[in-house]
N, C-alpha and C positions, 0 to 999 in steps of 0.2 A: 504494500500500500504506500509506504513512504517513498519507494523507488518510483512508483507511478506519479506521485505528487511532484517529485523532483523533475520528472520528465515533462510534466505539464507546464511547470514554472519555467523550465529551460526553453521549451518551445515558444511560450508566450513572450519571453524576453527576446528571443531571436526574432520573432515576428514584429514586435513593437519597435525594435531597434532598426529594422530594415528601412532604408530610405523610401522604398516603394510603398510600404505600409503607411508611413508618415504622409507621403504625397496623396494617397487615396483618402486618408482620414480627413483631409481638408477639402475634398471635393464634395459638394452638396449631396450628390446622389448616394454617397456612402456614409453620410453623417450619422444616421441611425443604425444602419445595418452592420457596420463594422463593430461598434461597441456591443451590440446585441449578440453577434455571432462569436466574437473572440473573447468577450468578457462577461457574457450573459447579462448585460445591463438591461433591466426591465424585460427579461426574457426567461421567465421561470418555466419549468416543465409543464406539459399538459396535465389536466386531470386524467385519472386512469380510465381505461375502457373506451368504447366507441370506435369510430372509424377515423383513421388518420390519413389524410392526403398530403403528399409533398409535391410541390411544384416550384419551378424556379422563378418565373417572372410574371408580368401582368397578363400576357396573352394566355399562358397556361392556366393561370388562376381563373380568368374569365371563362375559359372553356369548361372548367369544372362545375360551373354554376348549375347547369341543367341536371347533372348527376346528383349534386348535393340536394337540390330541391326534391329529388325523388327518394331521398333517404330520410324518412320520418320516424323510424323506430330506434335510431341510434343517435347519440350526440356526435358531432363532427369536429375534427381538428384540422387545421391547415398550417403547414410549415412552408416557408418561402426562403429565397435567397436575396431577392432585390427589394428595395424600398417601394418601387412602383407595384410590385407584386403584393407586398404587405398592405399597402393602402387599398388595392383592389379587393383583396380578401376581406378587409374590414368592412366592405360594403355588403357582404353576404350575411344574411340574418342568422343568428343563433349558432355561430361557429366560434371556436377558440382559434386565435391566430398567433403564431410565433415565427421568429426567424430560426432556421435550422442552424444550430451551433457548429463551429469548427469540429472536425471529426473526433479529435481527442476527448471532447466533452461528451460525446454521444453515449458511452456506456453508463455515465452517471446521470445524464439528462433525460434519457428516454424512459418513459413509463409504459407499462403494458397497455396495449389496445387490442381489439379483436382482429383488426386487419390494417396493414399498411399498404397504401396505394400510391405508387410513385409514377410521376409523369415523364414520358418521353425518354430522354437520355441522361437522367439524373442517377447515374450508376455509382453512387457513393458506397464503397464496399462495406464500411463499418456500419452504415445505416441498415443494410439488410442483415448483416451478421448479428447485430444486437437485437434487431426486431425478431429474428428467428429464435435467438436465445431466450427471449422473453415470451415465446409462445405465440407470436403473431403469424397470421397468414400474410404472405407477401405477394403483391401484384405489381407488375410493370405495365402501365397503360399508355396507349397511343405511341407505342414504340416504333421507331423508325431508324434506319441507317442509310444515309444518303450515298449516292454513287461515289461522291468525292471522298467520304470518310471511310468507306468500307475497306479500302486497302490497309489503312493504319489499324483499324479494328482487327482485321484478319491477321495482321502481323503479330499482334499481341493476344491472339485468341486463347492462349493458355490462361491468361489473366481473366478474360471474360468467362471462360468455362467455370473458373472458380467462383466468380461473382454470381453467375446464373445458377450455380448449385444452391444458392440461398434464396432463389426466387421461385415461388410456387407456380404462378400463372403469368403468361405474357399475352397481351392483346396488341397485335401488330396492325399497322395502318394499311398494309397491302400485302399481296402474295409475295412480291419481291422482298419486302422487309421480313416476312416470315422466313423465307429461305435463308436469308443472311443471319437472322437471329438463331435459327436452328444450327447453322454451321458454327456459330460462336458458342454453342452449348446450351441455348435456351430450351426448356422443356414445357410441354403443354402450351403451345403457341396457337392462338386463335386470331383470325382476322376480323377486326371490328370496324374498319374504316377509321377516319379521323374524327375524334370526338368534337372537334371544333365545328363540325357540321350540325351538331345538336343545338347550337346557340340560336336563340331568338333575341335579336338585338332590340334594345330600347334606347331612346334618346334621353340624355340628361338635361339637354336644353335644345331649343328650337331656334336656329338662326334664320333671319329674314333673307329672302333671295331678291336681289335687285331686278325689277321688271325688265324683260327683254335681254337678259344677260345669259350667256353661256358660261357655266362655271366649270373650270378645269382645276383639278386637285393634283398636285405632285405629292404623293403620299409616301411617308416613311423613307425619305431621301437620306442618303449617306454622303460622305465627303466627295466632292467634285461632281455629284450627280445633278445638282441644281444648275451649275454652269453648263454641263454637258447637254442636258435636256433643253434648256432655254436657248442654246445655240442652234438647236435643230428645229424647234417648233416656231411657227409664226403666229403670233396672237392677233386675232381680229379686233376691230374697234369695240365690239360688244362683249369681248371676253373678259371674264374676271378670273384671276389666277390666285389660288390659295396654296401656299407651300407649307408642308407639315414635316419638318425634319424628324428623323427617327430618335435622335438623342438630344436631350435638353442642353447639354454642354455645348452644342453647336449653334444654339439660338443666336448668340451675338454675332458669330461669323456670318451666318446666313442673313441676318438682318443687315449687316454692312454691305453684303453683296447685292441684296435686293434693293436697298436704297440707291446704290449706284446705278443699278439696272433701270430703275424707275426714272431717275434723272436723265439718263441717256435716251430713254424711249418715251419720255414725256407722259408718264403714267402716275396716277396718284397711288399713295402707299400708306399702309397702316399695319400695326401689330395688334393682334386680337387682345392681348393683355392690356393694351392701352385704349383700344377702340374696337368694340365688338358690334358696331352697327352694320358691318359688312357692306359699306358703301364704296370703299376704295377699289381701284382697279386691280392692285396686287396686294395680297394680305399674307403676312407671316403668322401662322398659328403657333404661338410660342407658349401655349398652355397645355400641359399634359392631360390626356384623357378626352380630348376633343375630336379625335379623328372620326369616330362614328357619327358624331353630330355634323361634321363637315361633309361626310359622305352623303348624308341625307339631302343636301342641296346641290350635289354635284351632277353634272351632265357627263363629264369625262374624267376618268381617273388614270393617271400614269403612275404605276407602282414602282417605287424605288427599291433599292437593294438588289436590283436585277440587271442594271446596265454596266456594273463594274464587277469583275470576277472576284470571288472570295466570300461573298455574303450569302448568296443562295436564295434571294427573293424574300417576299413577305406575303402574309395571308391575303389571298384574293377573295375569300368568302365574304368579308365584311362589305366591300363595295358591291359585290354581286348581289348581296341581300337587298340592295336598293335598285338593282337592275340598271346600273350605269354602264356606259361604254368603258371598257378596260383595255389599256395598253400596258404591256410589260416588256422588259428586256429579256434576253435569252438565258440569263444566269439564275435559274429557279430550282437548282438541285435540292434545296432543303424543303421545297413546297410542292413537289411534283404530285403527291397524292391529292392535295387541295386543288391544284390546277385541273386535275382530272375530274373533279367534282363540278366543274363549271363549264358551261358552253359559251362560246362567242368571246373568248379572250384573244386579243391580237398580240402575239408574241413576235418581236422583231429584233433585228440586229441594230446596234447603235447607228450605223451609217444609213439605215433605212427608215429611221424614226421620222425624218422630215416628210418622206412620201406617205407614210402611214398616217401621220397627223393631218396632212392636207386632205386626205380622203376619210377622215374620222366620222363625218356625218353619214357616210354610207355604211358604216359598221353596224352590226346588230347589237342590241343591248345584251348584256351578260345575264346568265340565268343559272341558278344552282340546279343540277340535275341528279346528283348522287349524294346520298348521306348514309351514315352508318346506322347501326341498330343499338339503341340504348339499353334495351331490356336484358340482353345477356350480361352486360357489364354490371347492372344493378344486382342481378341474381348471383353473380360470382362474388361481388363485394359483400352482400348480405348473407351469402351461404344458403340461399333458398332454391 
């Protein structure tokens, strides 16, 4: 026991002393999560029993809501990694929400629950090992392995075989994911589709739409994508452009770029945080959690994270829920299953974006055509 405590203290001192940790500690998006995860600040253990879900971030937490709403006989816990995920989980009624602590704390922090349900690729070894040691059923849900990451997973499959030996049931997104998971040692693998297709979106606010305006949304954009896209597309006089960067730490940089763009192109400009009347020609959405509300007034959505290799695309279901015209780049390797659930998405090369946008009015509106089945997941979780 004393040796274990020495180990924990030594690890914490090493982490705290590292320049990278100090750098992260002063970034706003880690302000709450780092103290909670590494020092258990305001992050006590869950109450015992019930169903425990673990998800990483906002999108995964949001996709859990339909499942949780169908669990009425057990109390529910949700652990997360990110601050945005924590805030989103806090919106779900009657659940306990915590940050998942750093792994060395898990043997002391985890209390017994009936079942642990882990989302997607959150394969923390000690999480599953301790859960099984405490008698929990363990489920990996919405599991996927992208084309790009499969080679590295396969190279270390001896490690994943060990991890999967502690996982009772796996729900894969597709047949291809199932084959890869089985190759890595997963047992009892079922295909459930992507649980994000279960979502029924609702608006937290209703933005006004300027009469006679065609609204174009650049959604979840990453570094260099705003410049890349705006170099290719030609805005009409009646177009309103709303830019929604993926990460809040980029708001200032994107603001500076858009201000200069508006001066050069004689367009009016506003930031939603300062002016939410939606009357400007070009608007920066610099408030988190507003993307769905913006989709509701969109005519055209250009999905970011897909024009520069390495990111893998973003969720197309949310704009498709509103039936908008959707354009995406070709780098969608992390979202292939979701793209297969939607009809009429235009996927194009960067160099062809100009031509696609010029003909955008002739494109068909997007439509969700495939969705998974929620009942088998509920039955497995509740053991019915």
